[in-house]
PyMOL Python script that loads the backbone (N, CA, C, O; Angstrom):
from pymol import cmd

cmd.read_pdbstr("""\
ATOM      1  N   MET A   1      64.102  86.851 104.090  1.00  0.00           N
ATOM      2  CA  MET A   1      62.567  86.902 104.150  1.00  0.00           C
ATOM      3  C   MET A   1      61.811  85.665 104.635  1.00  0.00           C
ATOM      4  O   MET A   1      61.099  85.653 105.639  1.00  0.00           O
ATOM      5  N   LEU A   2      62.045  84.570 103.783  1.00  0.00           N
ATOM      6  CA  LEU A   2      61.356  83.293 104.092  1.00  0.00           C
ATOM      7  C   LEU A   2      62.545  82.508 104.866  1.00  0.00           C
ATOM      8  O   LEU A   2      62.249  81.324 105.020  1.00  0.00           O
ATOM      9  N   LYS A   3      63.385  82.739 105.214  1.00  0.00           N
ATOM     10  CA  LYS A   3      64.514  81.854 105.698  1.00  0.00           C
ATOM     11  C   LYS A   3      64.029  81.174 106.993  1.00  0.00           C
ATOM     12  O   LYS A   3      63.800  81.834 108.007  1.00  0.00           O
ATOM     13  N   GLY A   4      63.891  79.941 106.938  1.00  0.00           N
ATOM     14  CA  GLY A   4      63.645  79.083 108.155  1.00  0.00           C
ATOM     15  C   GLY A   4      62.101  79.078 108.334  1.00  0.00           C
ATOM     16  O   GLY A   4      61.675  78.423 109.285  1.00  0.00           O
ATOM     17  N   ASN A   5      61.258  79.692 107.581  1.00  0.00           N
ATOM     18  CA  ASN A   5      59.688  79.719 107.866  1.00  0.00           C
ATOM     19  C   ASN A   5      59.064  78.634 106.709  1.00  0.00           C
ATOM     20  O   ASN A   5      58.802  78.951 105.549  1.00  0.00           O
ATOM     21  N   ILE A   6      58.912  77.466 107.218  1.00  0.00           N
ATOM     22  CA  ILE A   6      58.357  76.499 106.170  1.00  0.00           C
ATOM     23  C   ILE A   6      56.829  76.942 105.912  1.00  0.00           C
ATOM     24  O   ILE A   6      56.409  76.872 104.757  1.00  0.00           O
ATOM     25  N   VAL A   7      56.039  77.365 106.870  1.00  0.00           N
ATOM     26  CA  VAL A   7      54.854  77.684 106.588  1.00  0.00           C
ATOM     27  C   VAL A   7      54.597  78.784 105.531  1.00  0.00           C
ATOM     28  O   VAL A   7      53.775  78.577 104.638  1.00  0.00           O
ATOM     29  N   GLU A   8      55.324  80.025 105.614  1.00  0.00           N
ATOM     30  CA  GLU A   8      55.396  80.944 104.776  1.00  0.00           C
ATOM     31  C   GLU A   8      55.837  80.603 103.431  1.00  0.00           C
ATOM     32  O   GLU A   8      55.347  81.071 102.404  1.00  0.00           O
ATOM     33  N   PHE A   9      56.848  79.709 103.496  1.00  0.00           N
ATOM     34  CA  PHE A   9      57.512  79.286 102.124  1.00  0.00           C
ATOM     35  C   PHE A   9      56.280  78.505 101.251  1.00  0.00           C
ATOM     36  O   PHE A   9      55.959  78.677 100.076  1.00  0.00           O
ATOM     37  N   SER A  10      55.759  77.660 102.179  1.00  0.00           N
ATOM     38  CA  SER A  10      54.723  76.463 101.459  1.00  0.00           C
ATOM     39  C   SER A  10      53.479  77.477 100.877  1.00  0.00           C
ATOM     40  O   SER A  10      52.992  77.383  99.750  1.00  0.00           O
ATOM     41  N   ALA A  11      53.115  78.390 101.836  1.00  0.00           N
ATOM     42  CA  ALA A  11      52.075  79.455 101.398  1.00  0.00           C
ATOM     43  C   ALA A  11      52.328  79.926 100.070  1.00  0.00           C
ATOM     44  O   ALA A  11      51.604  79.696  99.101  1.00  0.00           O
ATOM     45  N   LYS A  12      53.538  80.690 100.063  1.00  0.00           N
ATOM     46  CA  LYS A  12      54.126  81.234  99.013  1.00  0.00           C
ATOM     47  C   LYS A  12      53.925  80.731  97.806  1.00  0.00           C
ATOM     48  O   LYS A  12      53.285  81.266  96.901  1.00  0.00           O
ATOM     49  N   TYR A  13      54.486  79.664  97.781  1.00  0.00           N
ATOM     50  CA  TYR A  13      54.579  78.638  96.433  1.00  0.00           C
ATOM     51  C   TYR A  13      53.686  77.629  96.260  1.00  0.00           C
ATOM     52  O   TYR A  13      53.777  76.682  95.479  1.00  0.00           O
ATOM     53  N   LYS A  14      52.570  77.955  97.250  1.00  0.00           N
ATOM     54  CA  LYS A  14      51.265  76.957  97.032  1.00  0.00           C
ATOM     55  C   LYS A  14      51.801  75.310  97.041  1.00  0.00           C
ATOM     56  O   LYS A  14      51.576  74.509  96.134  1.00  0.00           O
ATOM     57  N   ILE A  15      52.422  75.078  98.068  1.00  0.00           N
ATOM     58  CA  ILE A  15      52.950  73.655  98.217  1.00  0.00           C
ATOM     59  C   ILE A  15      52.320  73.304  99.775  1.00  0.00           C
ATOM     60  O   ILE A  15      51.883  74.222 100.468  1.00  0.00           O
ATOM     61  N   THR A  16      52.316  72.046 100.200  1.00  0.00           N
ATOM     62  CA  THR A  16      52.125  71.591 101.540  1.00  0.00           C
ATOM     63  C   THR A  16      53.381  71.917 102.355  1.00  0.00           C
ATOM     64  O   THR A  16      54.463  71.916 101.767  1.00  0.00           O
ATOM     65  N   PRO A  17      53.319  72.213 103.741  1.00  0.00           N
ATOM     66  CA  PRO A  17      54.467  72.353 104.581  1.00  0.00           C
ATOM     67  C   PRO A  17      55.314  70.930 104.371  1.00  0.00           C
ATOM     68  O   PRO A  17      56.544  70.957 104.322  1.00  0.00           O
ATOM     69  N   ASN A  18      54.620  69.777 104.261  1.00  0.00           N
ATOM     70  CA  ASN A  18      55.581  68.479 103.991  1.00  0.00           C
ATOM     71  C   ASN A  18      56.484  68.686 102.785  1.00  0.00           C
ATOM     72  O   ASN A  18      57.704  68.518 102.784  1.00  0.00           O
ATOM     73  N   GLN A  19      55.746  69.065 101.779  1.00  0.00           N
ATOM     74  CA  GLN A  19      56.474  69.332 100.469  1.00  0.00           C
ATOM     75  C   GLN A  19      57.619  70.030 100.597  1.00  0.00           C
ATOM     76  O   GLN A  19      58.671  69.712 100.044  1.00  0.00           O
ATOM     77  N   ALA A  20      57.430  71.224 101.490  1.00  0.00           N
ATOM     78  CA  ALA A  20      58.305  72.271 101.577  1.00  0.00           C
ATOM     79  C   ALA A  20      59.783  71.671 102.387  1.00  0.00           C
ATOM     80  O   ALA A  20      60.921  72.068 102.136  1.00  0.00           O
ATOM     81  N   LYS A  21      59.449  70.742 103.286  1.00  0.00           N
ATOM     82  CA  LYS A  21      60.428  70.123 104.083  1.00  0.00           C
ATOM     83  C   LYS A  21      61.329  69.317 103.177  1.00  0.00           C
ATOM     84  O   LYS A  21      62.538  69.240 103.392  1.00  0.00           O
ATOM     85  N   LEU A  22      60.719  68.701 102.137  1.00  0.00           N
ATOM     86  CA  LEU A  22      61.527  67.933 101.285  1.00  0.00           C
ATOM     87  C   LEU A  22      62.605  68.946 100.237  1.00  0.00           C
ATOM     88  O   LEU A  22      63.522  68.518  99.537  1.00  0.00           O
ATOM     89  N   LEU A  23      62.231  70.167 100.368  1.00  0.00           N
ATOM     90  CA  LEU A  23      62.999  71.173  99.490  1.00  0.00           C
ATOM     91  C   LEU A  23      63.983  71.860 100.260  1.00  0.00           C
ATOM     92  O   LEU A  23      64.659  72.684  99.644  1.00  0.00           O
ATOM     93  N   ARG A  24      64.250  71.667 101.693  1.00  0.00           N
ATOM     94  CA  ARG A  24      65.274  72.165 102.611  1.00  0.00           C
ATOM     95  C   ARG A  24      66.654  72.045 101.983  1.00  0.00           C
ATOM     96  O   ARG A  24      66.994  71.008 101.414  1.00  0.00           O
ATOM     97  N   CYS A  25      67.443  73.097 102.085  1.00  0.00           N
ATOM     98  CA  CYS A  25      68.728  73.008 101.418  1.00  0.00           C
ATOM     99  C   CYS A  25      69.544  72.314 102.660  1.00  0.00           C
ATOM    100  O   CYS A  25      69.456  72.552 103.865  1.00  0.00           O
ATOM    101  N   THR A  26      70.297  71.456 102.018  1.00  0.00           N
ATOM    102  CA  THR A  26      71.113  70.385 102.944  1.00  0.00           C
ATOM    103  C   THR A  26      72.863  70.697 102.384  1.00  0.00           C
ATOM    104  O   THR A  26      73.113  71.178 101.279  1.00  0.00           O
ATOM    105  N   GLY A  27      73.562  70.442 103.053  1.00  0.00           N
ATOM    106  CA  GLY A  27      74.908  70.265 102.496  1.00  0.00           C
ATOM    107  C   GLY A  27      75.236  68.842 102.178  1.00  0.00           C
ATOM    108  O   GLY A  27      75.210  67.974 103.050  1.00  0.00           O
ATOM    109  N   GLU A  28      75.544  68.602 100.937  1.00  0.00           N
ATOM    110  CA  GLU A  28      75.752  67.440 100.508  1.00  0.00           C
ATOM    111  C   GLU A  28      77.326  67.031 100.313  1.00  0.00           C
ATOM    112  O   GLU A  28      78.053  67.680  99.563  1.00  0.00           O
ATOM    113  N   HIS A  29      77.723  66.054 100.952  1.00  0.00           N
ATOM    114  CA  HIS A  29      79.170  65.706 100.812  1.00  0.00           C
ATOM    115  C   HIS A  29      79.167  65.044  99.459  1.00  0.00           C
ATOM    116  O   HIS A  29      78.322  64.184  99.211  1.00  0.00           O
ATOM    117  N   LEU A  30      80.082  65.407  98.561  1.00  0.00           N
ATOM    118  CA  LEU A  30      80.406  64.814  97.400  1.00  0.00           C
ATOM    119  C   LEU A  30      80.836  63.408  97.490  1.00  0.00           C
ATOM    120  O   LEU A  30      80.310  62.447  96.929  1.00  0.00           O
ATOM    121  N   LYS A  31      82.095  63.414  98.450  1.00  0.00           N
ATOM    122  CA  LYS A  31      82.839  62.168  98.839  1.00  0.00           C
ATOM    123  C   LYS A  31      82.451  62.073 100.373  1.00  0.00           C
ATOM    124  O   LYS A  31      82.858  62.861 101.226  1.00  0.00           O
ATOM    125  N   ALA A  32      81.551  60.927 100.623  1.00  0.00           N
ATOM    126  CA  ALA A  32      81.022  60.828 102.131  1.00  0.00           C
ATOM    127  C   ALA A  32      82.321  60.681 103.061  1.00  0.00           C
ATOM    128  O   ALA A  32      83.419  60.311 102.644  1.00  0.00           O
ATOM    129  N   HIS A  33      82.015  61.039 104.429  1.00  0.00           N
ATOM    130  CA  HIS A  33      82.953  60.703 105.283  1.00  0.00           C
ATOM    131  C   HIS A  33      83.478  59.410 105.402  1.00  0.00           C
ATOM    132  O   HIS A  33      84.686  59.197 105.499  1.00  0.00           O
ATOM    133  N   HIS A  34      82.723  58.646 105.399  1.00  0.00           N
ATOM    134  CA  HIS A  34      83.156  57.181 105.630  1.00  0.00           C
ATOM    135  C   HIS A  34      83.929  56.657 104.525  1.00  0.00           C
ATOM    136  O   HIS A  34      84.480  55.568 104.684  1.00  0.00           O
ATOM    137  N   GLU A  35      84.054  57.305 103.374  1.00  0.00           N
ATOM    138  CA  GLU A  35      84.969  57.132 102.149  1.00  0.00           C
ATOM    139  C   GLU A  35      86.112  58.068 102.379  1.00  0.00           C
ATOM    140  O   GLU A  35      86.790  58.186 101.358  1.00  0.00           O
ATOM    141  N   GLY A  36      86.491  58.687 103.271  1.00  0.00           N
ATOM    142  CA  GLY A  36      87.545  59.620 103.279  1.00  0.00           C
ATOM    143  C   GLY A  36      87.250  61.029 102.990  1.00  0.00           C
ATOM    144  O   GLY A  36      88.158  61.858 103.053  1.00  0.00           O
ATOM    145  N   GLY A  37      85.918  61.401 102.644  1.00  0.00           N
ATOM    146  CA  GLY A  37      85.676  62.455 102.274  1.00  0.00           C
ATOM    147  C   GLY A  37      85.808  63.692 103.389  1.00  0.00           C
ATOM    148  O   GLY A  37      85.529  63.374 104.546  1.00  0.00           O
ATOM    149  N   SER A  38      86.181  64.972 103.162  1.00  0.00           N
ATOM    150  CA  SER A  38      86.464  66.114 103.836  1.00  0.00           C
ATOM    151  C   SER A  38      85.266  66.885 104.044  1.00  0.00           C
ATOM    152  O   SER A  38      84.217  66.738 103.416  1.00  0.00           O
ATOM    153  N   THR A  39      85.515  67.836 105.099  1.00  0.00           N
ATOM    154  CA  THR A  39      84.502  68.913 105.389  1.00  0.00           C
ATOM    155  C   THR A  39      84.699  70.211 104.690  1.00  0.00           C
ATOM    156  O   THR A  39      83.984  71.211 104.747  1.00  0.00           O
ATOM    157  N   LYS A  40      85.935  69.995 103.937  1.00  0.00           N
ATOM    158  CA  LYS A  40      86.430  71.134 103.006  1.00  0.00           C
ATOM    159  C   LYS A  40      85.171  71.886 102.078  1.00  0.00           C
ATOM    160  O   LYS A  40      84.293  71.163 101.605  1.00  0.00           O
ATOM    161  N   PRO A  41      85.144  73.176 101.882  1.00  0.00           N
ATOM    162  CA  PRO A  41      84.174  73.624 100.802  1.00  0.00           C
ATOM    163  C   PRO A  41      84.270  72.818  99.622  1.00  0.00           C
ATOM    164  O   PRO A  41      83.161  72.458  99.228  1.00  0.00           O
ATOM    165  N   THR A  42      85.189  72.434  98.960  1.00  0.00           N
ATOM    166  CA  THR A  42      85.430  71.855  97.788  1.00  0.00           C
ATOM    167  C   THR A  42      84.627  70.455  97.794  1.00  0.00           C
ATOM    168  O   THR A  42      84.222  69.951  96.746  1.00  0.00           O
ATOM    169  N   ASN A  43      84.470  69.989  98.804  1.00  0.00           N
ATOM    170  CA  ASN A  43      83.834  68.517  98.943  1.00  0.00           C
ATOM    171  C   ASN A  43      82.105  68.727  99.393  1.00  0.00           C
ATOM    172  O   ASN A  43      81.398  67.746  99.623  1.00  0.00           O
ATOM    173  N   ILE A  44      81.697  69.845  99.454  1.00  0.00           N
ATOM    174  CA  ILE A  44      80.185  70.019  99.867  1.00  0.00           C
ATOM    175  C   ILE A  44      79.570  70.936  98.913  1.00  0.00           C
ATOM    176  O   ILE A  44      80.093  71.980  98.524  1.00  0.00           O
ATOM    177  N   VAL A  45      78.359  70.460  98.535  1.00  0.00           N
ATOM    178  CA  VAL A  45      77.650  71.282  97.513  1.00  0.00           C
ATOM    179  C   VAL A  45      76.278  71.328  98.085  1.00  0.00           C
ATOM    180  O   VAL A  45      75.942  70.413  98.837  1.00  0.00           O
ATOM    181  N   ALA A  46      75.359  72.394  97.782  1.00  0.00           N
ATOM    182  CA  ALA A  46      74.051  72.439  98.205  1.00  0.00           C
ATOM    183  C   ALA A  46      73.244  71.371  97.388  1.00  0.00           C
ATOM    184  O   ALA A  46      73.589  71.008  96.263  1.00  0.00           O
ATOM    185  N   ALA A  47      72.039  70.858  98.112  1.00  0.00           N
ATOM    186  CA  ALA A  47      71.232  69.782  97.658  1.00  0.00           C
ATOM    187  C   ALA A  47      69.936  69.788  98.488  1.00  0.00           C
ATOM    188  O   ALA A  47      70.030  69.846  99.714  1.00  0.00           O
ATOM    189  N   CYS A  48      68.840  69.736  97.946  1.00  0.00           N
ATOM    190  CA  CYS A  48      67.686  69.611  98.491  1.00  0.00           C
ATOM    191  C   CYS A  48      67.730  68.393  99.407  1.00  0.00           C
ATOM    192  O   CYS A  48      68.517  67.464  99.222  1.00  0.00           O
ATOM    193  N   TRP A  49      66.743  68.447 100.521  1.00  0.00           N
ATOM    194  CA  TRP A  49      67.072  67.371 101.397  1.00  0.00           C
ATOM    195  C   TRP A  49      66.375  66.017 100.635  1.00  0.00           C
ATOM    196  O   TRP A  49      66.791  64.911 100.981  1.00  0.00           O
ATOM    197  N   TYR A  50      65.493  66.091  99.773  1.00  0.00           N
ATOM    198  CA  TYR A  50      64.986  64.875  99.006  1.00  0.00           C
ATOM    199  C   TYR A  50      65.926  64.374  98.029  1.00  0.00           C
ATOM    200  O   TYR A  50      65.769  63.194  97.714  1.00  0.00           O
ATOM    201  N   CYS A  51      66.923  65.050  97.451  1.00  0.00           N
ATOM    202  CA  CYS A  51      68.085  64.542  96.540  1.00  0.00           C
ATOM    203  C   CYS A  51      69.097  64.017  97.540  1.00  0.00           C
ATOM    204  O   CYS A  51      69.592  62.916  97.299  1.00  0.00           O
ATOM    205  N   ASN A  52      69.443  64.632  98.569  1.00  0.00           N
ATOM    206  CA  ASN A  52      70.587  64.203  99.359  1.00  0.00           C
ATOM    207  C   ASN A  52      70.006  62.909  99.983  1.00  0.00           C
ATOM    208  O   ASN A  52      70.829  61.994  99.986  1.00  0.00           O
ATOM    209  N   HIS A  53      68.695  62.571 100.560  1.00  0.00           N
ATOM    210  CA  HIS A  53      68.389  61.709 101.253  1.00  0.00           C
ATOM    211  C   HIS A  53      68.351  60.281 100.206  1.00  0.00           C
ATOM    212  O   HIS A  53      68.780  59.172 100.525  1.00  0.00           O
ATOM    213  N   LYS A  54      67.772  60.621  99.003  1.00  0.00           N
ATOM    214  CA  LYS A  54      67.721  59.730  97.900  1.00  0.00           C
ATOM    215  C   LYS A  54      68.984  58.961  97.510  1.00  0.00           C
ATOM    216  O   LYS A  54      69.055  57.760  97.250  1.00  0.00           O
ATOM    217  N   ARG A  55      69.894  59.796  97.514  1.00  0.00           N
ATOM    218  CA  ARG A  55      71.260  59.460  96.789  1.00  0.00           C
ATOM    219  C   ARG A  55      71.829  58.606  98.099  1.00  0.00           C
ATOM    220  O   ARG A  55      72.416  57.575  97.770  1.00  0.00           O
ATOM    221  N   HIS A  56      71.763  58.827  99.340  1.00  0.00           N
ATOM    222  CA  HIS A  56      72.241  57.960 100.364  1.00  0.00           C
ATOM    223  C   HIS A  56      71.397  56.811 100.801  1.00  0.00           C
ATOM    224  O   HIS A  56      71.830  55.997 101.615  1.00  0.00           O
ATOM    225  N   GLN A  57      70.104  56.715 100.240  1.00  0.00           N
ATOM    226  CA  GLN A  57      69.414  55.491 100.535  1.00  0.00           C
ATOM    227  C   GLN A  57      69.748  54.499  99.542  1.00  0.00           C
ATOM    228  O   GLN A  57      69.083  53.470  99.661  1.00  0.00           O
ATOM    229  N   ARG A  58      70.647  54.504  98.526  1.00  0.00           N
ATOM    230  CA  ARG A  58      70.966  53.709  97.596  1.00  0.00           C
ATOM    231  C   ARG A  58      71.977  52.521  98.176  1.00  0.00           C
ATOM    232  O   ARG A  58      72.745  52.895  99.062  1.00  0.00           O
ATOM    233  N   LYS A  59      72.046  51.298  97.817  1.00  0.00           N
ATOM    234  CA  LYS A  59      72.860  50.208  98.373  1.00  0.00           C
ATOM    235  C   LYS A  59      74.163  50.930  97.859  1.00  0.00           C
ATOM    236  O   LYS A  59      74.951  51.376  98.693  1.00  0.00           O
ATOM    237  N   ASN A  60      74.400  51.053  96.576  1.00  0.00           N
ATOM    238  CA  ASN A  60      75.591  51.470  95.972  1.00  0.00           C
ATOM    239  C   ASN A  60      75.472  52.778  95.384  1.00  0.00           C
ATOM    240  O   ASN A  60      75.298  52.883  94.170  1.00  0.00           O
ATOM    241  N   PRO A  61      75.559  53.886  96.209  1.00  0.00           N
ATOM    242  CA  PRO A  61      75.346  55.406  95.646  1.00  0.00           C
ATOM    243  C   PRO A  61      76.286  55.856  94.492  1.00  0.00           C
ATOM    244  O   PRO A  61      77.497  55.953  94.686  1.00  0.00           O
ATOM    245  N   PRO A  62      75.712  56.130  93.282  1.00  0.00           N
ATOM    246  CA  PRO A  62      76.676  56.633  92.154  1.00  0.00           C
ATOM    247  C   PRO A  62      77.600  57.759  92.722  1.00  0.00           C
ATOM    248  O   PRO A  62      77.460  58.240  93.846  1.00  0.00           O
ATOM    249  N   ASP A  63      78.481  58.097  91.896  1.00  0.00           N
ATOM    250  CA  ASP A  63      79.656  59.154  92.126  1.00  0.00           C
ATOM    251  C   ASP A  63      78.666  60.303  91.857  1.00  0.00           C
ATOM    252  O   ASP A  63      77.618  60.245  91.213  1.00  0.00           O
ATOM    253  N   PRO A  64      79.272  61.461  92.544  1.00  0.00           N
ATOM    254  CA  PRO A  64      78.620  62.808  92.261  1.00  0.00           C
ATOM    255  C   PRO A  64      78.240  63.090  90.778  1.00  0.00           C
ATOM    256  O   PRO A  64      77.164  63.644  90.553  1.00  0.00           O
ATOM    257  N   GLU A  65      78.975  62.778  89.866  1.00  0.00           N
ATOM    258  CA  GLU A  65      78.823  63.246  88.465  1.00  0.00           C
ATOM    259  C   GLU A  65      77.855  62.468  87.861  1.00  0.00           C
ATOM    260  O   GLU A  65      77.088  63.016  87.069  1.00  0.00           O
ATOM    261  N   GLN A  66      77.729  60.978  88.155  1.00  0.00           N
ATOM    262  CA  GLN A  66      76.781  60.227  87.618  1.00  0.00           C
ATOM    263  C   GLN A  66      75.301  60.614  88.492  1.00  0.00           C
ATOM    264  O   GLN A  66      74.189  60.573  87.966  1.00  0.00           O
ATOM    265  N   TYR A  67      75.457  60.841  89.349  1.00  0.00           N
ATOM    266  CA  TYR A  67      74.002  61.187  90.252  1.00  0.00           C
ATOM    267  C   TYR A  67      73.481  62.514  89.760  1.00  0.00           C
ATOM    268  O   TYR A  67      72.261  62.665  89.700  1.00  0.00           O
ATOM    269  N   ARG A  68      74.285  63.479  89.404  1.00  0.00           N
ATOM    270  CA  ARG A  68      73.951  64.941  88.741  1.00  0.00           C
ATOM    271  C   ARG A  68      73.321  64.577  87.387  1.00  0.00           C
ATOM    272  O   ARG A  68      72.243  65.076  87.065  1.00  0.00           O
ATOM    273  N   ASP A  69      74.014  63.661  86.539  1.00  0.00           N
ATOM    274  CA  ASP A  69      73.409  63.384  85.341  1.00  0.00           C
ATOM    275  C   ASP A  69      72.021  62.758  85.458  1.00  0.00           C
ATOM    276  O   ASP A  69      71.053  63.180  84.826  1.00  0.00           O
ATOM    277  N   LEU A  70      71.979  61.713  86.315  1.00  0.00           N
ATOM    278  CA  LEU A  70      70.619  60.891  86.579  1.00  0.00           C
ATOM    279  C   LEU A  70      69.559  62.051  86.993  1.00  0.00           C
ATOM    280  O   LEU A  70      68.456  61.946  86.457  1.00  0.00           O
ATOM    281  N   ILE A  71      69.740  63.065  87.816  1.00  0.00           N
ATOM    282  CA  ILE A  71      68.791  63.955  88.281  1.00  0.00           C
ATOM    283  C   ILE A  71      68.323  64.810  87.130  1.00  0.00           C
ATOM    284  O   ILE A  71      67.136  65.059  86.920  1.00  0.00           O
ATOM    285  N   GLN A  72      69.362  65.256  86.375  1.00  0.00           N
ATOM    286  CA  GLN A  72      69.115  66.184  85.278  1.00  0.00           C
ATOM    287  C   GLN A  72      68.325  65.517  84.208  1.00  0.00           C
ATOM    288  O   GLN A  72      67.454  66.193  83.662  1.00  0.00           O
ATOM    289  N   ASN A  73      68.511  64.263  83.824  1.00  0.00           N
ATOM    290  CA  ASN A  73      67.929  63.453  82.885  1.00  0.00           C
ATOM    291  C   ASN A  73      66.423  63.226  83.294  1.00  0.00           C
ATOM    292  O   ASN A  73      65.521  63.435  82.483  1.00  0.00           O
ATOM    293  N   ARG A  74      66.184  62.796  84.568  1.00  0.00           N
ATOM    294  CA  ARG A  74      64.887  62.790  85.247  1.00  0.00           C
ATOM    295  C   ARG A  74      64.064  63.876  85.238  1.00  0.00           C
ATOM    296  O   ARG A  74      62.926  63.827  84.773  1.00  0.00           O
ATOM    297  N   MET A  75      64.613  64.972  85.775  1.00  0.00           N
ATOM    298  CA  MET A  75      64.074  66.318  85.689  1.00  0.00           C
ATOM    299  C   MET A  75      63.577  66.557  84.365  1.00  0.00           C
ATOM    300  O   MET A  75      62.370  66.781  84.270  1.00  0.00           O
ATOM    301  N   SER A  76      64.350  66.550  83.216  1.00  0.00           N
ATOM    302  CA  SER A  76      64.013  66.909  81.990  1.00  0.00           C
ATOM    303  C   SER A  76      62.806  66.048  81.461  1.00  0.00           C
ATOM    304  O   SER A  76      62.068  66.528  80.600  1.00  0.00           O
ATOM    305  N   GLN A  77      62.589  64.760  81.970  1.00  0.00           N
ATOM    306  CA  GLN A  77      61.532  64.144  81.678  1.00  0.00           C
ATOM    307  C   GLN A  77      60.391  64.387  82.496  1.00  0.00           C
ATOM    308  O   GLN A  77      59.381  63.747  82.204  1.00  0.00           O
ATOM    309  N   GLY A  78      60.339  65.137  83.409  1.00  0.00           N
ATOM    310  CA  GLY A  78      59.541  65.461  84.717  1.00  0.00           C
ATOM    311  C   GLY A  78      59.237  64.371  85.599  1.00  0.00           C
ATOM    312  O   GLY A  78      58.105  64.235  86.065  1.00  0.00           O
ATOM    313  N   GLY A  79      60.332  63.460  85.895  1.00  0.00           N
ATOM    314  CA  GLY A  79      60.138  62.360  86.718  1.00  0.00           C
ATOM    315  C   GLY A  79      61.000  62.234  87.860  1.00  0.00           C
ATOM    316  O   GLY A  79      61.195  61.128  88.363  1.00  0.00           O
ATOM    317  N   TRP A  80      61.594  63.398  88.360  1.00  0.00           N
ATOM    318  CA  TRP A  80      62.588  63.186  89.712  1.00  0.00           C
ATOM    319  C   TRP A  80      61.694  63.273  90.864  1.00  0.00           C
ATOM    320  O   TRP A  80      61.523  62.279  91.570  1.00  0.00           O
ATOM    321  N   HIS A  81      61.096  64.408  91.116  1.00  0.00           N
ATOM    322  CA  HIS A  81      60.006  64.457  92.229  1.00  0.00           C
ATOM    323  C   HIS A  81      59.041  65.533  91.851  1.00  0.00           C
ATOM    324  O   HIS A  81      59.385  66.527  91.210  1.00  0.00           O
ATOM    325  N   SER A  82      57.826  65.309  92.266  1.00  0.00           N
ATOM    326  CA  SER A  82      56.646  66.069  91.557  1.00  0.00           C
ATOM    327  C   SER A  82      56.660  67.658  91.933  1.00  0.00           C
ATOM    328  O   SER A  82      56.106  68.498  91.224  1.00  0.00           O
ATOM    329  N   ILE A  83      57.382  67.974  93.170  1.00  0.00           N
ATOM    330  CA  ILE A  83      57.206  69.163  93.559  1.00  0.00           C
ATOM    331  C   ILE A  83      58.015  70.285  92.516  1.00  0.00           C
ATOM    332  O   ILE A  83      59.187  70.125  92.175  1.00  0.00           O
ATOM    333  N   ARG A  84      57.192  71.408  92.095  1.00  0.00           N
ATOM    334  CA  ARG A  84      57.931  72.387  91.184  1.00  0.00           C
ATOM    335  C   ARG A  84      57.373  73.651  91.533  1.00  0.00           C
ATOM    336  O   ARG A  84      56.167  73.844  91.692  1.00  0.00           O
ATOM    337  N   LEU A  85      58.297  74.535  91.654  1.00  0.00           N
ATOM    338  CA  LEU A  85      58.080  75.831  92.382  1.00  0.00           C
ATOM    339  C   LEU A  85      57.866  76.770  90.958  1.00  0.00           C
ATOM    340  O   LEU A  85      58.442  76.441  89.921  1.00  0.00           O
ATOM    341  N   ASN A  86      57.047  77.876  91.020  1.00  0.00           N
ATOM    342  CA  ASN A  86      56.806  78.590  89.905  1.00  0.00           C
ATOM    343  C   ASN A  86      57.749  80.148  90.244  1.00  0.00           C
ATOM    344  O   ASN A  86      57.756  81.059  89.415  1.00  0.00           O
TER     345      ASN A  86
END
""", "prot")
cmd.dss("prot")
cmd.show_as("cartoon", "prot")
cmd.util.cbc("prot")
cmd.orient("prot")
């Protein structure tokens, strides 16, 4: 229904189109290509663009389990990113 239409998605959830772009689904490689990671389904998970981008901006990105724990902890405190959908 809303697949690929950022304007409709943002209107439905009362967020801006720029906020909607941050929530786009991306394929996140658990182990990066430059570290020998594969393109097999077991190495790829869904992640919003924001989370994927933030992980790779770090000088020393944490491993996938550490990053998951970091995000879950910050989200439980309302501190990961401010976009919330109802």
